[in-house]
Structure formats: structure tokens, C-alpha cells
ROSE-794813 format. One record per residue (C-alpha): x negated, y negated, z negated; residue in one letter; residue number from 1. Coordinates in Angstrom, 2 decimals, decimal comma, always signed. Each point is the difference from the previous one (the first is absolute). Layout:
N
<node <X; Y; Z>; "a"; NUM>
...
//
This chain:
340
<node <+3,42; -46,02; -46,94>; "m"; 1>
<node <+2,45; -0,63; +2,80>; "n"; 2>
<node <-2,33; -2,66; +1,37>; "s"; 3>
<node <-2,90; +2,48; +0,12>; "w"; 4>
<node <+2,12; +2,59; +1,88>; "k"; 5>
<node <+1,11; -2,57; +2,52>; "s"; 6>
<node <-3,63; -0,98; +0,64>; "w"; 7>
<node <-0,98; +3,63; +0,68>; "n"; 8>
<node <+2,91; +0,55; +2,35>; "v"; 9>
<node <-0,95; -3,07; +1,99>; "c"; 10>
<node <-3,64; +1,05; +0,16>; "l"; 11>
<node <+0,96; +3,47; +1,26>; "l"; 12>
<node <+2,20; -1,49; +2,69>; "a"; 13>
<node <-2,83; -2,21; +1,20>; "v"; 14>
<node <-2,36; +2,99; +0,24>; "v"; 15>
<node <+2,50; +2,10; +1,94>; "l"; 16>
<node <+0,95; -2,73; +2,41>; "l"; 17>
<node <-3,50; -1,24; +0,65>; "s"; 18>
<node <-0,67; +2,73; +2,59>; "g"; 19>
<node <+3,31; -0,42; +1,80>; "c"; 20>
<node <+0,26; -1,71; +3,37>; "t"; 21>
<node <+2,58; -0,27; +2,70>; "t"; 22>
<node <-2,66; +0,56; +2,71>; "e"; 23>
<node <-0,88; +3,61; +1,13>; "p"; 24>
<node <-3,35; +1,29; -1,26>; "q"; 25>
<node <-2,73; +1,20; +2,38>; "e"; 26>
<node <-0,09; +3,33; -1,84>; "s"; 27>
<node <+3,61; +0,82; +0,90>; "d"; 28>
<node <+0,25; +3,45; +1,65>; "v"; 29>
<node <+1,87; +0,50; +3,27>; "d"; 30>
<node <+2,52; +2,71; -0,81>; "t"; 31>
<node <+1,68; -0,05; +3,41>; "s"; 32>
<node <-2,27; +2,77; +1,29>; "r"; 33>
<node <-0,54; +3,50; -1,39>; "p"; 34>
<node <-3,14; +0,47; -2,05>; "t"; 35>
<node <-1,67; +3,07; -1,42>; "e"; 36>
<node <-0,50; +0,00; -3,74>; "f"; 37>
<node <+0,88; +2,30; -2,84>; "g"; 38>
<node <+2,57; +2,56; +1,08>; "y"; 39>
<node <+1,14; -2,03; +3,03>; "q"; 40>
<node <-1,26; +0,78; +3,52>; "t"; 41>
<node <+0,45; -1,55; +3,42>; "t"; 42>
<node <+2,60; +1,45; +2,39>; "p"; 43>
<node <-2,79; +1,20; +2,33>; "r"; 44>
<node <-1,68; +1,91; -2,84>; "t"; 45>
<node <+3,30; +1,68; -0,79>; "v"; 46>
<node <+0,45; +0,97; +3,67>; "r"; 47>
<node <-3,52; +1,41; +0,19>; "l"; 48>
<node <+0,56; +2,04; -3,15>; "q"; 49>
<node <+3,22; +1,42; +1,40>; "e"; 50>
<node <-1,61; +0,61; +3,40>; "g"; 51>
<node <-2,95; +1,83; -1,56>; "k"; 52>
<node <+2,29; +2,23; -2,04>; "a"; 53>
<node <+2,13; +0,81; +3,07>; "a"; 54>
<node <-3,08; +0,61; +2,17>; "y"; 55>
<node <-1,50; +2,41; -2,53>; "e"; 56>
<node <+3,29; +1,89; -0,20>; "f"; 57>
<node <+1,07; +0,12; +3,66>; "y"; 58>
<node <-2,99; -0,82; +2,26>; "c"; 59>
<node <-3,26; +1,11; -1,59>; "i"; 60>
<node <+0,38; +3,63; +1,11>; "g"; 61>
<node <-0,49; -0,98; +3,65>; "c"; 62>
<node <-1,63; -3,42; +0,01>; "h"; 63>
<node <-2,39; +0,62; -2,91>; "g"; 64>
<node <-0,84; -1,85; -3,19>; "e"; 65>
<node <-1,93; -2,74; +1,80>; "n"; 66>
<node <+2,17; -0,17; +3,13>; "g"; 67>
<node <-2,52; +1,79; +2,23>; "l"; 68>
<node <+2,56; +2,45; +1,41>; "g"; 69>
<node <-1,83; +2,83; -1,77>; "d"; 70>
<node <+2,58; +1,27; -2,49>; "g"; 71>
<node <+0,16; +3,72; -0,87>; "p"; 72>
<node <+2,59; +0,64; +2,75>; "a"; 73>
<node <-1,80; -1,99; +2,70>; "a"; 74>
<node <-2,11; +2,83; +1,40>; "r"; 75>
<node <+3,15; +1,90; +0,89>; "m"; 76>
<node <+1,70; -2,87; +1,81>; "l"; 77>
<node <-0,03; -1,00; +3,67>; "n"; 78>
<node <+0,17; -2,89; +0,66>; "p"; 79>
<node <-2,16; -0,94; -2,98>; "a"; 80>
<node <+1,32; -2,39; -2,66>; "p"; 81>
<node <-0,79; -3,68; +0,49>; "r"; 82>
<node <-3,28; -1,32; -1,43>; "n"; 83>
<node <+1,09; -3,19; -1,77>; "f"; 84>
<node <-3,55; -1,25; -0,46>; "q"; 85>
<node <-0,34; -0,39; +3,78>; "k"; 86>
<node <+3,32; -1,90; +0,07>; "a"; 87>
<node <+0,81; +1,07; +3,56>; "k"; 88>
<node <+3,64; +0,81; +0,50>; "f"; 89>
<node <+1,68; +1,30; +3,16>; "k"; 90>
<node <+3,61; -1,07; -0,24>; "f"; 91>
<node <-0,08; -3,75; -0,44>; "i"; 92>
<node <+1,69; -3,12; +1,34>; "s"; 93>
<node <-3,28; -1,89; +0,42>; "t"; 94>
<node <-2,47; +0,24; +2,87>; "r"; 95>
<node <-2,28; +2,96; +0,59>; "f"; 96>
<node <-2,52; +0,54; -2,86>; "a"; 97>
<node <+1,37; -2,89; -2,08>; "e"; 98>
<node <+1,17; +0,41; -3,58>; "l"; 99>
<node <+3,68; +0,95; -0,33>; "p"; 100>
<node <+2,51; -2,18; -1,75>; "t"; 101>
<node <+1,30; +0,96; -3,43>; "d"; 102>
<node <+3,30; +0,81; +1,72>; "e"; 103>
<node <-1,81; +2,48; +2,29>; "d"; 104>
<node <-1,42; +1,90; -2,98>; "l"; 105>
<node <+3,34; -0,11; -1,80>; "f"; 106>
<node <+1,77; +1,39; +3,07>; "r"; 107>
<node <-2,42; +2,92; +0,38>; "t"; 108>
<node <+0,29; +0,86; -3,70>; "i"; 109>
<node <+3,78; -0,19; +0,25>; "s"; 110>
<node <+0,53; +2,00; +3,20>; "t"; 111>
<node <-3,04; +2,28; +0,12>; "g"; 112>
<node <-1,60; +1,22; +3,22>; "l"; 113>
<node <+1,81; +2,80; +1,80>; "r"; 114>
<node <-2,08; +2,94; +1,10>; "g"; 115>
<node <-2,61; -0,70; -2,66>; "s"; 116>
<node <-0,34; +0,78; -3,71>; "s"; 117>
<node <+1,06; -3,55; -0,92>; "m"; 118>
<node <+3,56; +0,29; -1,34>; "p"; 119>
<node <+2,54; -2,72; -0,52>; "s"; 120>
<node <-0,18; -1,59; -3,44>; "w"; 121>
<node <+3,18; -1,93; +0,63>; "g"; 122>
<node <+1,60; +1,57; -3,04>; "h"; 123>
<node <-2,35; -1,95; -2,27>; "l"; 124>
<node <+1,21; -3,40; -1,23>; "p"; 125>
<node <-0,97; -2,83; +2,33>; "a"; 126>
<node <-1,93; -1,60; -2,86>; "q"; 127>
<node <-2,18; +3,12; -0,27>; "t"; 128>
<node <-0,63; +0,09; +3,75>; "r"; 129>
<node <-1,05; -3,66; +0,01>; "w"; 130>
<node <-2,26; +0,75; -2,95>; "a"; 131>
<node <-1,62; +2,79; +2,03>; "l"; 132>
<node <-0,65; -2,49; +2,81>; "v"; 133>
<node <-1,72; -2,29; -2,50>; "e"; 134>
<node <-2,12; +2,80; -1,43>; "y"; 135>
<node <-1,03; +1,48; +3,38>; "i"; 136>
<node <-1,51; -3,37; +0,90>; "k"; 137>
<node <-2,40; +0,20; -2,97>; "t"; 138>
<node <-2,02; +2,76; +1,71>; "f"; 139>
<node <-1,65; -2,37; +2,49>; "s"; 140>
<node <-1,40; -3,53; -0,13>; "d"; 141>
<node <+1,23; -0,47; +3,57>; "i"; 142>
<node <+3,33; -1,06; -1,47>; "w"; 143>
<node <-1,63; -3,20; -1,25>; "k"; 144>
<node <+0,15; -1,28; +3,58>; "r"; 145>
<node <+2,85; -2,37; +0,92>; "p"; 146>
<node <+3,25; +1,77; +0,98>; "p"; 147>
<node <+0,38; +1,01; +3,65>; "t"; 148>
<node <+3,18; -1,11; +1,82>; "p"; 149>
<node <+2,25; +2,54; +1,67>; "s"; 150>
<node <+0,24; +0,19; +3,78>; "i"; 151>
<node <+2,82; -2,01; +1,60>; "p"; 152>
<node <+3,29; +1,83; +0,25>; "f"; 153>
<node <+1,42; -1,35; +3,25>; "v"; 154>
<node <+3,73; +0,08; +0,58>; "t"; 155>
<node <+1,44; +3,36; +1,04>; "d"; 156>
<node <+1,80; -0,75; +3,30>; "p"; 157>
<node <+1,96; +3,24; -0,15>; "y"; 158>
<node <+1,27; -0,06; -3,57>; "v"; 159>
<node <+3,53; -1,18; +0,91>; "e"; 160>
<node <+0,40; +2,51; +2,85>; "m"; 161>
<node <+2,12; +3,02; -0,89>; "k"; 162>
<node <-1,36; +1,87; +3,01>; "d"; 163>
<node <-3,79; +0,22; -0,36>; "k"; 164>
<node <-0,58; +1,62; +3,40>; "s"; 165>
<node <-1,50; -3,21; +1,43>; "e"; 166>
<node <-2,46; -0,17; -2,89>; "a"; 167>
<node <-0,91; +3,67; +0,34>; "i"; 168>
<node <-0,60; -0,31; +3,74>; "k"; 169>
<node <-2,14; -3,11; -0,45>; "r"; 170>
<node <-1,90; +1,79; -2,76>; "g"; 171>
<node <-0,80; +2,89; +2,32>; "e"; 172>
<node <-1,44; -2,41; +2,56>; "v"; 173>
<node <-2,04; -1,94; -2,58>; "a"; 174>
<node <-1,20; +3,15; -1,83>; "y"; 175>
<node <-1,46; +1,51; +3,17>; "h"; 176>
<node <-0,66; -3,04; +2,20>; "g"; 177>
<node <-1,73; -2,68; -2,09>; "f"; 178>
<node <-0,64; +1,29; -3,53>; "f"; 179>
<node <-1,29; +3,36; +1,35>; "s"; 180>
<node <+1,10; +1,83; -3,15>; "c"; 181>
<node <-0,76; +3,27; +1,84>; "w"; 182>
<node <-3,71; -0,59; -0,66>; "n"; 183>
<node <+0,68; +1,55; -3,42>; "c"; 184>
<node <+3,64; +1,04; -0,14>; "h"; 185>
<node <+1,54; +2,26; +2,67>; "p"; 186>
<node <+1,37; -1,44; +3,23>; "a"; 187>
<node <+3,69; +0,75; +0,44>; "y"; 188>
<node <+0,12; -0,74; +3,75>; "v"; 189>
<node <-2,10; +1,15; +2,95>; "s"; 190>
<node <-3,32; -1,51; +1,04>; "e"; 191>
<node <+1,71; -1,42; +3,10>; "e"; 192>
<node <+2,57; -1,74; -2,20>; "k"; 193>
<node <-2,75; -1,43; -2,19>; "i"; 194>
<node <-1,62; -1,52; +3,09>; "s"; 195>
<node <+3,33; -1,47; +1,06>; "e"; 196>
<node <+0,59; -1,53; -3,43>; "y"; 197>
<node <-3,53; -1,42; -0,10>; "s"; 198>
<node <+0,51; -1,85; +3,27>; "q"; 199>
<node <+3,43; -1,21; -1,12>; "e"; 200>
<node <-1,70; -1,72; -2,97>; "l"; 201>
<node <-2,78; -1,57; +2,06>; "g"; 202>
<node <-2,58; +2,76; -0,40>; "g"; 203>
<node <-1,86; +2,13; +2,55>; "p"; 204>
<node <+1,11; +3,38; +1,40>; "p"; 205>
<node <-0,94; +2,80; -2,38>; "r"; 206>
<node <-1,34; +3,44; +0,84>; "s"; 207>
<node <-2,40; +2,57; -1,39>; "g"; 208>
<node <+1,28; -0,44; -3,54>; "l"; 209>
<node <-1,15; +2,12; -2,93>; "r"; 210>
<node <+0,45; +3,77; -0,17>; "d"; 211>
<node <+3,03; +1,40; -1,85>; "n"; 212>
<node <+1,83; -3,27; +0,51>; "l"; 213>
<node <+3,19; +1,35; -1,55>; "n"; 214>
<node <-1,77; +0,89; -3,26>; "q"; 215>
<node <-1,56; -2,07; -2,77>; "s"; 216>
<node <-3,66; -0,82; +0,59>; "a"; 217>
<node <-2,64; +1,13; -2,47>; "i"; 218>
<node <-1,53; -3,06; -1,67>; "k"; 219>
<node <-2,36; -0,84; -2,85>; "k"; 220>
<node <+0,79; -2,45; -2,75>; "d"; 221>
<node <-2,54; -2,41; -1,50>; "e"; 222>
<node <-1,17; +2,72; -2,39>; "e"; 223>
<node <-0,62; +2,37; +2,94>; "d"; 224>
<node <+2,94; +2,22; -0,91>; "k"; 225>
<node <+2,06; +1,58; +2,78>; "t"; 226>
<node <+3,47; -1,47; +0,29>; "i"; 227>
<node <+2,90; +0,33; +2,43>; "f"; 228>
<node <+2,36; -2,84; +0,85>; "a"; 229>
<node <+3,60; +1,13; -0,59>; "p"; 230>
<node <+1,92; +1,70; +2,77>; "d"; 231>
<node <+3,33; -1,72; -0,54>; "f"; 232>
<node <+1,92; +3,05; +1,18>; "l"; 233>
<node <-1,41; +2,17; -2,78>; "r"; 234>
<node <-2,27; -1,65; -2,60>; "d"; 235>
<node <+0,69; -1,94; -3,16>; "y"; 236>
<node <-0,21; -3,76; +0,16>; "v"; 237>
<node <-1,43; -0,61; -3,44>; "k"; 238>
<node <+1,11; -3,57; -0,73>; "a"; 239>
<node <+3,60; +0,56; +1,15>; "g"; 240>
<node <+2,16; -0,06; +3,12>; "t"; 241>
<node <+2,19; -3,08; -0,30>; "s"; 242>
<node <-0,43; -2,50; +2,83>; "v"; 243>
<node <-1,40; -2,64; -2,38>; "d"; 244>
<node <-2,65; +2,41; -1,32>; "i"; 245>
<node <-0,95; +1,17; +3,48>; "l"; 246>
<node <-0,28; -3,61; +1,17>; "y"; 247>
<node <-2,30; -0,82; -2,92>; "r"; 248>
<node <-2,27; +2,99; +0,63>; "s"; 249>
<node <-0,32; -0,77; +3,72>; "i"; 250>
<node <-0,42; -3,73; -0,44>; "a"; 251>
<node <-2,47; +0,11; -2,91>; "a"; 252>
<node <-1,88; +3,14; +0,97>; "g"; 253>
<node <-1,23; +2,85; -2,22>; "i"; 254>
<node <-3,24; -0,82; -1,80>; "t"; 255>
<node <-2,75; +2,60; +0,32>; "g"; 256>
<node <+1,42; +1,50; +3,21>; "t"; 257>
<node <-0,02; -0,91; +3,69>; "a"; 258>
<node <+3,36; -1,78; -0,40>; "m"; 259>
<node <-0,74; -3,75; +0,42>; "p"; 260>
<node <+2,02; -3,10; -0,87>; "t"; 261>
<node <+2,23; -0,14; +3,06>; "w"; 262>
<node <+1,79; -3,22; -0,93>; "i"; 263>
<node <-3,07; -1,99; +1,11>; "d"; 264>
<node <-0,49; +1,92; +3,26>; "a"; 265>
<node <+3,67; -0,50; +0,87>; "a"; 266>
<node <-0,29; -3,75; -0,60>; "a"; 267>
<node <-2,62; -0,24; +2,76>; "s"; 268>
<node <+1,74; +2,38; +2,39>; "g"; 269>
<node <+0,03; -0,38; +3,81>; "p"; 270>
<node <+2,07; -2,51; +1,96>; "e"; 271>
<node <+1,50; +0,06; +3,47>; "d"; 272>
<node <-0,88; -2,47; +2,78>; "e"; 273>
<node <+2,48; -2,53; -1,35>; "e"; 274>
<node <-1,44; +0,11; -3,52>; "g"; 275>
<node <+2,75; +2,12; -1,50>; "n"; 276>
<node <-1,09; +2,42; -2,71>; "k"; 277>
<node <+0,15; +3,62; +1,14>; "l"; 278>
<node <-0,68; +1,23; -3,55>; "v"; 279>
<node <+1,00; -1,74; -3,23>; "t"; 280>
<node <-0,19; +0,68; -3,72>; "q"; 281>
<node <+3,69; +0,91; +0,12>; "a"; 282>
<node <-0,96; +3,07; +2,07>; "d"; 283>
<node <-1,31; +1,54; -3,24>; "i"; 284>
<node <+3,62; +0,18; -1,15>; "w"; 285>
<node <+0,84; +1,83; +3,23>; "a"; 286>
<node <-2,74; +2,57; -0,69>; "i"; 287>
<node <+1,33; +0,43; -3,54>; "a"; 288>
<node <+3,46; +0,84; +1,39>; "y"; 289>
<node <-1,55; +2,34; +2,58>; "y"; 290>
<node <-2,05; +1,86; -2,63>; "v"; 291>
<node <+3,02; +0,29; -2,26>; "q"; 292>
<node <+1,99; +1,45; +2,90>; "d"; 293>
<node <-2,75; +2,61; +0,57>; "l"; 294>
<node <+0,17; +0,94; -3,67>; "i"; 295>
<node <+3,77; +0,44; +0,23>; "k"; 296>
<node <-0,50; +2,45; +2,90>; "k"; 297>
<node <-1,92; +2,48; -2,12>; "r"; 298>
<node <+1,30; +3,52; +0,09>; "e"; 299>
<node <+1,70; +0,89; -3,25>; "v"; 300>
<node <-1,89; +3,07; -1,17>; "m"; 301>
<node <+2,66; +1,10; -2,50>; "i"; 302>
<node <+3,67; -0,46; +0,65>; "s"; 303>
<node <+2,24; -1,36; -2,74>; "p"; 304>
<node <+1,81; +3,33; -0,26>; "d"; 305>
<node <-3,27; +1,69; -0,89>; "d"; 306>
<node <-0,61; -2,04; -3,10>; "i"; 307>
<node <+3,26; -1,52; -1,22>; "v"; 308>
<node <+1,24; +3,30; -1,40>; "v"; 309>
<node <-2,14; +2,76; -1,44>; "r"; 310>
<node <+1,13; +3,53; -0,70>; "t"; 311>
<node <-1,57; +1,46; -3,12>; "n"; 312>
<node <-0,03; +3,71; -0,70>; "r"; 313>
<node <-0,69; +1,77; -3,24>; "e"; 314>
<node <-3,20; +2,04; +0,00>; "m"; 315>
<node <-0,78; +3,10; -2,06>; "r"; 316>
<node <-2,64; +2,72; -0,14>; "i"; 317>
<node <+1,27; +3,22; +1,54>; "g"; 318>
<node <-1,63; +3,33; +0,88>; "e"; 319>
<node <-1,46; -1,46; +3,19>; "s"; 320>
<node <-1,20; -3,18; -1,66>; "g"; 321>
<node <+1,67; -3,41; +0,14>; "m"; 322>
<node <+3,53; +0,16; +1,32>; "e"; 323>
<node <+2,71; -2,57; +0,66>; "y"; 324>
<node <+3,45; +0,66; -1,43>; "t"; 325>
<node <+3,19; -2,03; -0,02>; "a"; 326>
<node <-0,09; -3,54; +1,22>; "e"; 327>
<node <+0,29; -2,76; -2,55>; "l"; 328>
<node <+2,18; -3,09; +0,50>; "p"; 329>
<node <-1,06; -2,39; +2,73>; "v"; 330>
<node <-2,15; -2,87; -1,21>; "v"; 331>
<node <+0,28; -3,28; +1,90>; "a"; 332>
<node <-3,14; -2,07; +0,32>; "t"; 333>
<node <-0,34; -3,72; +0,60>; "e"; 334>
<node <+1,45; -1,47; +3,16>; "e"; 335>
<node <-2,28; +0,52; +2,99>; "f"; 336>
<node <-1,88; -3,10; +1,09>; "i"; 337>
<node <-1,86; +0,26; +3,28>; "e"; 338>
<node <-3,68; -0,86; -0,25>; "d"; 339>
<node <-0,82; -3,27; +1,68>; "e"; 340>
//
């Protein structure tokens, strides 16, 4: 009996061990990468699911179910919401009419666009905002193209200077003399000064410039809609007013408008008789400081004293209609922050 049991045990061992080998089998599965099976999904699928849910909760009212910019609120908005199927975005770090980077989309979602109906969604978790970037890109096959590199960010020669007056002065010369920003934006100096600045930067004398030179010019965008370039003494600058943001907008241009990619024009700027560059890419930083200085000169329409403290009075219905009675305690509002 014991002999029979021993024989069976040995036979079982031979059967079990016959398929064993120390060499890896060709059917082995690579588990080092995520796969989609059963209840498991890839990280991208998870991001798209989160982005779709966030889009349908926060964005669909303006941008529409299919990203056409035709949501229920769109007909009441000016400027109109972005059409994601066209995949043309204004405030980017890439060259004119190129696709933006993911960081560009993330930044716009996070900060919003001032003076438009696009609010800041910076209060949402960063993960949700990145998921929105991923989902927005599903509306157009254009995103299947290779990524577009950002424009070069040349060194800011004025960043270490506490006194920016040199940068502001140089920006005034470059703004009016070579870059001719007054073709769309207002001129902030006289026509005679523009001619002087043009010659200083290797250009011809200027005269007979456009009418209403100190006002924004009326232009058409690529969809034949009337637009006005910002007057920096009064209008919103949608993408923001930090020097870095202004540099990016000037250097990269604004897709769909008359604002070109100036970083390339500056690279091929004029030279003097000795071959020295009269205009360089660094002059775009000077214009950014100049524009920021113009923005800081805006007249404050409401003084801090007008809004920091409010006086509330109790109201009742008297014989002559609504009447104010005794004043209620003073209510302090948030600290006044001057509009950029």
C-alpha cells in the first residue's frame, strides 16, 4: 500500500514539473505599462473622463456640447466663446496661427481672460484643469499634429534694474519707431516724434499717418468681426499685465488678429553702417515695460475711500413711499485693489 502511494506521488511530481523551465516563455505579458482590461483603465482615459465631467459642468453653457462655441449663453456674449473645433487660440506662446502648448491652455483656464466672459477657474484643482486641457483637445483632429515649440524667450536685459525708466524710454522709441504699434493701438506721442523715432531706428521719416492716431484703429479679425486693439490707458488687456505676459503676447502675436509674431521681425531688424543692430529681440522686453507703464498711468475711476467703507441705511415704507431711517453700522468691504 505504501509502495503504491509513493508511486502516485512521484508520478504527480513528474507531471507538475514537466512544464517548468528556468527560461522566460514567449507568452509572458509585459506588466510594466498600464493596460486596459476589466475595471482598470489607462491614466489618459481617467483624465478624459474627469475632463469631460468638468467641461459639462463648467464650460458647456458657453462653449457648447461639441465645442463649437454655441452654448446657450453664447448669443449674449461679446467676444464670443472660443470654437474648440477650429483650434485657433489667441493667447499662446507659439507663433502666429500655430497650436498652443498644453501650458498655454492650462494658463488661460487658470487665469481667465479679463474683459470677457471667460472667468478664472484657478479655484479648481490643478488635476481637473489639466483634465480639461486633455478633453478640449478631443474636439479637433488638428491636435494629432506634432507639438509646436514655443517662441524663444530671450534674456530680459532690464530685469535686474530697480529703476525701469531706461526700459520704458526704449520701449517708447521701439513701440512708435520700428514696431509701429500705432497702426492698431493708439500712438502716445506726436506724429513728429514718431518720425524722429523711426529715423533713430534706421527707418524713413514718417508723415501723413492714419486719422485719429491717438485712438485705437477699427480692424477686422479673420472672421470679419470688428475688433479694437486695446488702448493701454483705458482698456482691459485680456491675458494679463505682467511684463512676462506682455512680452509673450508681443513676441508671439495674437492669432486671428492683425498682431503678428514680432520676435521674428525683430531678429531681422535694421543695422547701422557699422553692422550694429539698431533693433533686437530684447526690444520686445522694452515695449512690455512701456506698455505696463501706460497701464499704471490709468486714471482711477473710483477712489479707495468710495468703496472701502459703505454706509447702509435702514429703509421702510412711509406715507410718501420708500424712506430711509436711521443709519445701520458701517460695513467694511474688502481692501481696495487698484485695477491693473
